[in-house]
N, C-alpha and C positions, 0 to 999 in steps of 0.2 A: 420308599419306592416312588415317593412323590417328587415333585419339581419346584424348586424354590426360585422366586423372581425377585430380584433386588434392582431398583430403578434409581438412576441418577447418583451413583455411587462416588462420582466426583465430589460430591458435597459431604461424603463421610469417609474420607481415606483411611482414617484411624482404625475404623471397625474392620476394613478389608484385612489388615494384617491379623486380627483376631480369628476372622474368617478363615483365613489360609491356615493358620493353627489348628482351627476346630477340625477342618477337612482332612488335613495330612496326618494329626494324630489319633484320630478316632480308629479304634481297633476294627470295629465292623461296620459295613456299610452296604445297602442294597445297590446292586449293579445298576438298577434302574433309577437311580438318584441322579438328578442334574441340577447345577445352579446356574441360572441365567443373570447375567450382570448387565445393565445398561449403563453408560458413562459417556461424558464428553473426553476428549483427548485432555490429559493432563499430565504435566512432566512428573509429577511425585506419585504417580499411579504405582502400586507396587509391582516391581519388575518381575518377581518370582509368579506372581498370580497371572501376569498377562503372558509369560513365556509357558505356563502350563495349561493355557486355556486354547479353545478355538475362537478365533477372531471373526467377527461378521463385522462390516461397516456398510451404513446407510448413506451414500452420497448422492447428491441431486444428480439426475440425468444429464450427460453431456451433450449439448446440440439441440436444435429447434425439434428435430424429428423425435428425438428419445422424450424431450419434455411435453411434446403434444401428446405422443404416445401414452405417457404416463397419466397426463390429465384426463384424456378421453377413455382410459381404461377404467377410471374411477367414475365416470359419468354413467348413470342409468338411462335406458330407454324412457323411463317416466319422467326424468328430468328434461329428456330432449322434447318431449311432447306436452310439458307442462304448460305450455302457451301456444295458442293456434295463430298468434299476430306473426306475420311473415318475418318481422325484422330479428325474432327471437334467436334463430338459430345462428345467422350470421353474427349477431352480437356476442353470443355464447363462444363462437370460435375466437373472434376478434379478442375477448377477454382472456381466452386461453393461449392465444399467441401473446399478448401483452405479458401475461404472468411467465410465459417461457424466455421472453426477451429480458425482462428486468433480472431474472435470476442468472441468465447466461452473460449479462454485461459483467457480472461480478469476477468471472475468470480474468478479464482484461486489468484488472486492478484499477488504478486511478484514471485509466483512459476509459474505463466502463462507467464507473461512479467515483466521485471523489472520496466517499465514504462508503464502506462495504455494509450494506443493509442486509438484514436477514429477512428478506421476503419468504413467506411460506404460504402452504395450503390455505391457512385461514383467511390470508388476503385475497385469495382466489375465491373462496367459498363466499366471503362477505360481498365482493363484487358481482358476483352473479346473482345473488340474492337481491342486491340493489337493482340491478338491470330487470329482473323479473319483476319485482314490485313496481318499477317505474313504468313498465309497459303494461301491467294490469291497470294502473292508475292513469294510463296515458288518454288523452282526448284524441280519437281517431281522425278528427279533423285537422288538429293541429300537429300532429305528429310527435315524433321524439323531441324532447327538449334536450337539444345537444349541449347547450351550456350547463345544463345540470349534470350530464353525463360527464362532460370533460372535468367539471369541478369535483365530482364525487370520486372520479378515478385517479385524478392528477393531485387532488389536494387532501382528499380524506381516505380513502381505501388503500391505495398504494403510497400516495403522498403523506399521509400520516406518519409513515416511518422516516421519511425524508427530512434531513435537517439543514443540508447544504442548499445555498440559494440557487447555485447553477445546477445542481441535480434536480431541484424542483423545477426549474425551466425545461430541463430535458424532458421529464415526465409529463409536463402539461403539453410539451410538443408532440410526444407519441400520442397521448389522448387526442389532441386537436387533428394531426394527419390521419390517424387511423379510424377516428370514429365521427361519423358525419353522414349526410344523406349519399355521399359519393361513394361510401363503401358497399352500397347496393348496386352499383352499376357493373357491367360486364368487364370495363376496363380496369377496375381497381385491383390492386396488389399491394402486399406488404413490400415486396421486392419482387424482382422478376422470376417467375415461377412459384412465389410463394402466394397464392390467392386464396380466397374464401372458399370452400368447396360446397357443394350442393348436395345434400344428402338427406335421406329420411330416417335412417337408423345409424346407431353408434357404430356398427360395422361398417357403413358407407364412409364414413369419416376415417375410421381406422385404416380402411384399404387405400384412401388418399394420403394419409400420414405416412403409411409404409413407402410411398413412392418418392418422398422427399429425400434430399442427400443425405448421407449419415454424416459428412464433415461440411460445415456452413463456412462461407466467406465472411468476414467481419462486416462486410457492407450490408448483410440482412438485417443487422442491428444498428446501422447508421455509421459504423465506424470504417476509418480508412484501411485497405488491405494491410497495410504494414503493422497495423495492430496485431495481427496474428503472429508476426515476427517476434514481437515484443512478449506475446503470452508464451510462445513455443521456447523462446530463449529463457525466461522465468521458470518455467516448468522444467527445462533440463537443468538449469542451475540448481533447484531445489531438489531434484532428484539425485544429482550427483552430490550434492552436500548432505543428504541423508545416507547416501551409500559410504560416504566417508566417515560420517559420525558413527556408523554401527560396525565399521571394520575393526578387527582384534586390536586391543591395546596392550598387548604384552609388554613386559619390560626388555626382554630380549628379542632381538630379530635375527636369530640365526647367527652367523659370523660376523655381522655387520655392527654397525653402530647402533646402540641402544637409543631409544625415545627419548629417554632422560638426557643421555650425552648431547643429543643433536639439540635438544631444546636449552640445556646450559650453556652450549657453545653460542646459540642465538640469543640467549639473554645476555651474555657477556658483551656481545657484539653491539646489541641495542643499548645497553648502559653506557658503554664507552661513547657512543654517538648521541646520546640523549642530552639535549641542552640544559644548563644549569638553570637552578629555581631563580625566580625574580626576587629581588630584594624590595620588601614593600617600601622602605624609606627611600631608596633610589628611584623607584617608580613615581613615588608622590613628588619628590623634588623635581624630577624631570617634567612631570607634567605641569609642576607649578611655572616652570620656566615657560613652558609652550602656551600656558593658560589654561588652567585647570576646570575653569568654569564653561569653556567654549564646548558646544555639543559634541563635535566630533572628537574632542579630547576625552570627553566623559564616555563616549562610546569605546574609545581605544582602551580606557582603564577596565570597562566590563569585559572587553574580550581579552585583555591580559590575565584577568582573574579567571576566565574559563580555561584558558590557554595553561595556567598555572596548576589548575585543577587535574586537568590531563596529564601533565608532566609529573606531577606528583603521584597520581595514582599508577601511572605506568611505572616509576621508579619503585614504589612500594612493592607492586606486584612482582616485578621482575626480582627484586632482593629477596622476597618472602619465598619466592618459587626456586631460587637457587638453594635456600636453606632447606626447603621442603625436601628436594632432589637428594641432599646430603644427609637428610634424616634428622636434621637438628631440629626442625618443627613439624608438627602433623600437617599431612597433605589434606587441606580443606577442600570442600566441594567446588568453591570458586578457584582454587590454584588447580585443581585437578582440570577444570574446564580450561583455564589458561594453558596448561600443558597441552592438552589435546589439541586446542585451536592453534597454539603456535606451531606444532608439529604438522598440521594440515595448512598451514599458510592462511588460516582464518584470524579473523578480529576476535579476541576474547571478549566475552559477554561484558566483563567488568569496564573493559575500555570502550566499547561500542556503546554502551549506554550513555556517555557522557562526551561522545565525541561526533563523528560524522561517518557518513557511508563510503565504502570503498571496496573494490573488486578483491584485493588480496592484502594480507598482513604487510606485504613489502610496499605496496602503493600507499597504505595508509600511514605506515611510519615514514615515508618519503615526504608525505603530506604534511605530517606533524612537523618536520623539520623546516619546511618550506614556509609553513603558516608562521611558525615561531620566528622564523628570520624576518617575515614582513613586519611583526610587532616589534622586536627588538631593535631593528634598524629604524623604525617610525620613531621609536622612543629615544635612541641614542643621537640620530642625526636630523630629528624634526620631521615634519609632515611631509610624505612622498609626493612626487609630481604626478604619479599614478597609482592606483590602487588595484590589488588583485581582489575582485569582488567575490569571487567564489571562495576565497580562502578566508572569509570571515565565518563565525558561527551564527551571526543574527544579521544577514545582509540587509533586510528591511529596516532595523536598527540604524544602521550607516546612512540609507537613503533619508531615514526622518531626520537624523541629525544634520545632515547637508541642507535638507529644506529650512531647518530652524535657522542654521547660520546665514544662508541666503536670505531669509525673511529680515533678520537682524540687520544686516548690511542694507538693505533697502526700506527701513522703517520710515526714513525721511521722504520716500516716494509714496507711503501709503500703503505698503505691502502687508498683507495679513496671512499667517500661517494657514488657516483653513482656504485661504483662496489661491495657494501656491500650489502648483501642479508640476510633475516632473515631466521633463522634455528630454527625449534621448536622440542622438545625433552620432552616427556611426562615421568615423574619420577614416581618412585613406593612410594615417600615419601608422607605422609599425611602433611597437614598445620602444625600440632604441632611438625613435626620432623624437621622444617627449622629452624635452628638456626643462621644461617649467609647467606650472600650472595653468588652467585656461586664461584667457584674456580677462582682467577685472570687470570689463563691460559686459561680458557673457556670464562670466561666473560659474558655478558647478564644480565637477571634479573629472578627471579623465579615469576611466576604469578599463579593466581588461580581464579575461578569463571566462567570459560567457560562452555558452555553446549551443548551437542550434540542433534541433532534432526535428527531422523530416523535411529538412530544407538547406540549402548552401548559400553561400554570398559571394555575389559578384563585386570584387572589390573595385574594378574599374569603373561599373556604372552604379556602384552604391545601391544595389537592389538585391531582394531575395530571389533565388533561382531554384530549379528542381536539384535536389541532391544527386550525386551520381550513385548508381544503384550499387548495392552492397553484394559482392561475390561470396 
């Protein structure tokens, strides 16, 4: 009749199958017996065990109100009164607000943090302990050493997890703007209506937190209001993708066409349109004609190698999938994923890992043909007058190769690669107007295919403007 607790079971998945057999094959078992399992989400977790269990998830609270409420629910009155220094309670609340903010920004993806960091309760506890120790050791005449507070919060306590330089700048900015003598003035606020409350008990703070909005504008965290559009769009796409992935996958669909028949027909169409493989000898010969050691031609060779890898993988997957549908070979896990994904118009994982992002399988395959067309025409007809920048696997490598070529052309002028910087100029020409490369005295290349997010382009006046609102 006891309870069994197994923790971190994602580290011992093989044992879980044994556990399932033990529980299901046992002849007699107490009705009071329970097995608790804690685990992280894992794709190979035994599905039968998951389906027969009652699931609980422990997700971080959404929003400033929920985050602060959770934090202050764990704060005791003793902690609130641990210091008699007047700066203690406002600083404690400010650290709690910072803790909620750094966690809340994660939901905005790369707009919030370039790298998603696992900030947790330990960061908050360590920061509170530092503030408490600092105030205890503080010289009353000199006051709080804000440089020390900024450094400890932005570089050590929370900053210790941060590896990206721009993320570190953001965190240090929060520490500098929210922590200082100005935070004790009546006019201070994190954002309008988000102030530091004055209270004597934990209940006072919880009552104030209860009045905060349930849904926060992204501006509370220093983000543009449009960030919420991106977040809601990604959340909806993720939800719909999950719904599609768990829908029944029976072979028959009433009197209509079966899943296998639909995918087989799609595979035939894609194989028919798929470009032929590149001949290594022909590629080498063409590059020799154009100058194989020129940086941009070396870049072309690398791009063709990656495109050939994608074409080969697509061709092999489609051929194997057709054989598996016919029953000639066994349907592997990867082929099953390809079948399910193609039926749902999604990109199979096998292809996505070696290629690029796209909204649907149709757009992805069209882009494959267009990318390949750029490389093949470049190889056969020579260097193009303008380049589709977003059609490259490694756009940064293209820019580096262009800088190298430009530097070599101007060696007589004393140019060095380290001192050459990129300069961009938006022309008023359309793609069809480009009939040759840029003038020799200017150098560089013409590119197209870039897009703006959150802004529009005024072609007449050559400047950025507000983008028209999306309806």
